[in-house]
N, C-alpha and C positions, 0 to 999 in steps of 0.2 A: 765368297773364299778364293783366292790365291796362293795358290800355293809357291812351298816356299824355291822350287825349281823353276817355276817359271821363269822367260825372260821381258820380261814388257821396260821398255820400252821411252821415251822423254813424251814427256808433258802427255802419257798417256793417262782418259779418262775411265777408270773399272767403276760401272755403278755399286758398294755395298750388295747388292744383290745380286747380283753374279757369280759365276764358278768358272773357277779361270786353272783347271790340272795341268801337273806333274811336267816340262819340259817344251809349253805352250811357250808360245815368241808370237809376240804381240810386238809392232812395230811406232814410232815414232808418231805422236797428237794424233791416236786410235782413240777409238773410244766406243764403251761397252758396254750399253745400258742396262735395265734391272731386267733378273731371271736367265740373262743368256748364262749360255752355256761353251767354254773355247777347253776340245778334251784334246789326249793326249796328244803330242806335239805337235798340234794342228802347229802351222804359222799365219801366221796373216801382216798385210804388211801396212805401210806409213799412209797416216791420213786417211784412212778406215772409217765405219757407222756405222753400227747394230746398233739399232734403236731397243726391245722389248722382244725377250725369248725367241734368241736366239738359238739354236742348236748347231760347232759349229765345229764336225765329232775329229777324230784320230786321223792323225797324218792327212791333212786338209793342208792345200793352199792358197789361200787372198795374194789374190796383188795390192799393187798401189791405190790410193786413192776407187776403191771399194762401194761400195753403203749397198745395205739393208733391211728392209721394210721388217717392220715385229711377222714372228712364225715364222723364220725364215728357217727350212731344217737344212745341212749339208751332211752327208754322208759319204764316210770315212775313206780316202783316200782321193777326195774329187780335188783339181784343181780347179781353180777360180783365178780369173786373167785378169786384168788391173783396168780399168776406170770403169770399173761394171756398174750398175743400176738394177736393184731387183728389190722388187713391192713388194707389197705382202704378203703371208705365206705362200714364200714359193715352200715346191723340194723338193731334189736334187737326191731319187732312190737310186742304192744298188741293190741286185740278188748275187745266192749263190754262182761262182762259174762252174757249171754243172763236169763244165772238159776239165777240169784244175782242183776237183774237192774244198775246202773252206777260200780259193781264192774271191773276189768279191769284183763284178764289174760295174764300174762308176765311170759317172759324167764327167767333160769338161766344158766350159766356158768365157772364150777368147775375149779378149781385149778387149771394152769403150762398147760392150750392149750391151742392150732393155732390156729389162724382162721384164712381163706386168704380172698383176698382181694374181695368185690363186692359180699357179703355176707348179704346172708337175714336168718335170723331164725323165725320164725313166732310167733303167737299169740297164747302161751298156752306150746312147746317145750321145751326141756334142754338141755346143751351139757353138760354128768358129766366131770371127774377128766381126765385129762393127752388126750386128744381127739388130734385131727387134724385135718378138716372141709379144704377142698380142695379152690383153686379160684371160684365166682361166679356160687356160689351153691346155692340153696335153703333147711332147713334144714326143714321138713315138717314131724319126727319124732324126741321122746325124743332119741338119744344119748349118751351111757350105757357110763363108764367107759373106758378110753386105748381102744378109736377105730380113727379108721379113718375112713371116710367118701369124699363122694365130690358130684357131678354132682348138676341136673337140673329135677325132684327132685333132695337130694342127696338121699346118699345108702350106703351100708356098703361098703370099699373097704376090708380092716379086722382088725385085732388087730396093736395093737400100743405097741409092745412091747419095 
């Protein structure tokens, strides 16, 4: 189902079993696979691909040329850069900000980053630009630009040249 209030670009492919809520924006040449959900006010850039069972929550911003494998969940208000590749079963979590009541603390992923399968980005932490996060990692720290991390908890392996 596609809301009449959603803004859909040119040459967009939306699977008949996907769900696009009101005021969502999907850029040109983007593909939304089966059982994907794009929530209210989410903004997805051009030339993106979401395989299957992805949930892009309220107010999420996704840059151009970003790809997500199946079963990825992005919590509300997160920012995903351009040219990001996310493998399968990624979760970007949020949590209530105890100092601000209902406000949520969410993460951010920088441009040109690769995230392996089954990765979890814990609340309030971010991954910089040009990073690699190894499969099955749990990120519990801020990852600076140009770094490679892996493990549970994830730790710095080396700089990404």
